[in-house]
Steps between C-alpha positions, in 0.01 A plus 500: 500500500594286797504119545585319828651161571414396856752226546349376832128495422535351146643175653424539876506133587852447352743506790860406430790463735846606366826578681322528839232735372128431434359658186131536426352556156620488142852395415735764360466348146119506522505853627712628217287311247200693603654832410367621161766491235406861392544652850663841482620514872518241766456593867597261787420567864731384788346602825713315749862396514432128554358509146803642332679182405197357323419841347845518368468161328169615353657828364773296332247278331297795384806663351591179320166495324472876466855624423399847383193576717534749781489332846401718788487393862349650812383429851632538853808274455593681183452841662713401797793360294483639145878499427541147638204375288641656179844365549383155613264471206621680182181395326326793667481824300355730761378499860188690618548628850213553744144560373488384137173627348631824356863380441410196297266706278779750431747225422258341250440835326864609471691167481622573149692802624696296752537817709415326827668765710217738387241277671465528878525180702707264295840335515719345223850422384662678217848379391523315834442819698207498740263798447188597698271786404335743741252336742144515388270703721243292682156485350286717725166485324460127571124511434570569126680176464263254324387195700715188429413326168426170661311395185849437344568226756332158572348630822264207546798272558597711806144541625438122485825382658500698828805686384482800732742684721330468842244315683279331244144649500383393162553627146769763558608813304794712594486882511749782559308757701819702561842542353827531685573505876622777736739268687851378424512139637846360440368165374262657242553601132254785529750790571679418170188418298268775616691733733310620809200653315174339603197561279155362568241463229155660522287258711215529246729384219612199706135412575420525127782259426378259767152516366621431147679189614185375686298532185762384244676229701251412764782577756416448871820625654742792437868503603 
């Protein structure tokens, strides 16, 4: 069973300036308060490096309230700098590198064994030594990945507040029609996150997803 805390959408009008940064959404205390006390594993995403300082404070606050609960992190920043993140934030138990769908499920199923090295695509510290398992093979059957569980998020907040990632053309939903990129731009995190393997989804599956969003969310634009 999965529950999500969307720390932006759940208080989207709250914008706070601190130490030269602008933060939008829930405070760290409010974010941690929303995590169910009986949670068996806590996953935190850090996609971009400019988020790390705030994410690190969030992880520390989570650990303080959940001293014994496994904390797993993932995302492009984590994948690019796993050892740095583990040493900079000892509250982390394990890093998921690259695509996380299969890796996170394996971690959840086998956490009690603590044999992380047997799970492809993770990094961790053991007795202060940095260890990284074998890289996980890229998911090639991308059409078998379920569509995003947007019903777990307060999507109407985003749809009503023009919170898109391009020219605004109405109620906007985001879609990944492909995964990866064949190029190796020096400024981009893709080579570390995905490698050079570029995999397109079946166009009919993409159209099915768009149609679903039109009916369910009354969306008028797709990014």
